[in-house]
C-alpha positions in Angstrom: -10.0 -11.6 -4.1 -11.5 -8.2 -3.2 -10.1 -5.4 -1.0 -11.8 -6.8 2.1 -10.2 -10.2 1.6 -6.8 -8.5 1.1 -7.2 -6.4 4.3 -7.8 -9.5 6.4 -4.5 -11.1 5.3 -1.1 -10.5 6.9 2.3 -9.9 5.2 4.7 -12.8 4.9 8.4 -12.6 4.2 8.7 -12.4 0.4 12.4 -12.3 -0.6 13.4 -13.2 -4.1 12.1 -12.7 -7.6 9.8 -15.7 -7.3 7.5 -13.5 -5.1 7.2 -10.7 -7.7 3.8 -10.5 -9.2 3.4 -10.6 -13.0 1.5 -8.0 -15.0 -1.8 -9.8 -15.0 -1.7 -10.4 -11.2 -0.9 -6.8 -10.6 -3.7 -5.6 -12.9 -6.2 -7.9 -11.2 -5.3 -6.8 -7.7 -5.1 -3.2 -8.6 -8.7 -3.3 -9.8 -9.7 -4.1 -6.2 -8.2 -1.0 -4.8 -10.0 2.2 -5.7 -7.7 5.1 -6.5 -4.4 3.2 -6.4 -2.2 3.5 -9.5 0.7 1.6 -10.8 3.8 3.8 -10.9 5.1 4.5 -14.4 8.0 2.0 -14.0 5.6 -0.7 -12.8 7.6 -1.3 -9.7 5.2 0.3 -7.1 1.6 1.2 -6.4 0.8 4.7 -5.2 -2.1 6.8 -4.0 -2.3 10.4 -2.8 -4.7 10.9 0.2 -6.2 14.3 0.9 -7.0 15.7 4.4 -8.5 18.9 5.8 -5.3 20.0 7.6 -1.9 18.9 8.9 -3.4 17.5 12.1 -5.4 14.9 10.1 -2.5 14.2 7.7 -0.2 13.5 10.6 -2.8 11.2 12.3 -3.0 9.3 9.0 0.7 9.0 8.8 0.9 7.6 12.4 -1.9 5.1 11.7 -0.2 3.9 8.6 3.2 3.7 10.4 1.7 1.6 13.2 0.1 -0.8 10.7 3.3 -1.0 8.7 5.4 -1.8 11.7 2.9 -4.5 12.7 3.0 -6.1 9.3 6.8 -5.5 9.0 6.3 -4.0 5.5 7.0 -0.3 5.2 5.8 2.2 2.6 7.5 5.3 1.2 5.6 8.4 2.4 5.6 11.9 1.1 3.5 14.4 3.0 2.5 18.0 3.0 0.0 20.2 4.9 -3.1 18.4 3.6 -2.0 15.3 1.8 0.1 12.2 2.1 1.3 10.1 -0.8 1.7 6.4 0.0 3.9 4.2 -2.2 4.2 0.4 -1.7 6.9 -1.8 -3.3 8.7 -5.0 -2.2 12.4 -4.2 -2.7 13.3 -7.8 -1.7 11.2 -9.2 -4.6 12.4 -6.6 -7.1 8.9 -5.2 -7.7 5.4 -5.8 -6.4 4.4 -8.6 -4.2 1.1 -9.6 -2.5 2.3 -7.7 0.6 2.0 -4.4 -1.2 -1.7 -5.0 -2.0 -2.4 -6.3 1.5 -1.0 -3.2 3.0 -2.8 -0.9 0.5 -6.1 -2.6 1.4 -5.3 -2.2 5.1 -4.7 1.6 4.5 -8.1 1.7 2.9 -9.6 -0.2 5.8 -8.1 2.4 8.2 -9.9 5.2 6.5 -13.2 3.3 6.3 -13.5 3.2 10.1 
């Protein structure tokens, strides 16, 4: 499954440990998403996006927020004047689920437009 395949999928409710991805699944999916990294504790994926100014950063945040609401899967965001760090995790699964990779791929697709 590549990033384009992931970006065409939609999030599903994934409650419970049975939806948490194992180490090999995470590694395979992470290889499809350029620049995304596994957080040190292995419980989230993260990427810092750079922009020319706050106007562009805020536009990105709004686009990610719109997509996240549509998918009913919400990231943690940390922003500054010219950057926004996006962190995906599935708290209900106790780690990473397919939803996190779907949404990360959708963020990449937003920027490719």
